N, C-alpha and C positions, 0 to 999 in steps of 0.2 A: 500150281493149279492148271487143270486142263479145261476142257469145254464144259459149260454149264449144262446139266441135264434136267434139273428140276429146281423150282423155286415156289414154295408154298408156305402158308401160315400154319403153324402148329398150335392148336388151341390148348394142348396140354401144358406147354411151357411158355406160351405167349411170345413166341419167337418166329420171325420169318427165317426159314431155313433154305439155304442154297446148297445144292449138292452137285459135285463135279465128277467127270468121268474117271479121274484118278483116285476117287474115294474120299477126297477131302470135302469138308463141309464148313460153311460159315453160318452161324446162328446170330441173328440180330435181335437183341432184347428190346421189344417194342415199348415196354413200360419205361425202361431206362431212357430210351430215346425221347419219348413224350415228356418225361420229367425234365430232360435237359433242354429241349428246343421249343416246346410249346408254351406260350405265355397265357393262353386263355382257352376256354372250351371250344371256340370256333376252330382254332388251330389243331386241337386234339381231335376234333371231329374230322377234319381234313385228313389227318394222318390215319385215323381209323378207317376212313373210306378207302384209302390207298392200300392199307394192310389187307382188308377183306376182299377188295375188288381188283386190285392191281399189285400183287405182292412183288413182282419183278420190278415194276417202276418204283415202288417204295424202296426196295433194296438198292436200286441204282441211285436214287436220290440221296439216301443215307450214306452210301459208300463212296459215291463219286460227285455228288452235287453239293449244294449249299442249302440245307433244309430251312434255315432261318429266313433267308431271302425268299425262297419259294413260298413259305407260309405267309410272309408279309404281303406277297403279291396276290395270293389267291384267296385270302380271307379278309373280311372287312368287319371290324369291330367298332360298333358305335355304342358307347355307354348311354344309358337312359338318363335324361336330365331330371 
């Protein structure tokens, strides 16, 4: 892979797509990621926010980070008593 030239969310296939100068592409299936790492609606909402507003940061988190730890740190889930 060469240098990244674009990173955007594709509404048609629900994937964040990264395109590189050498013609290669990575497509991250956002639904599969949510099913795997999100435990509740608050975590899904956080991932959705990143997908729509910061697709590059989302891709970096999924490919290079620890999404479970990130979601536990940024979401607060308090069940009703």
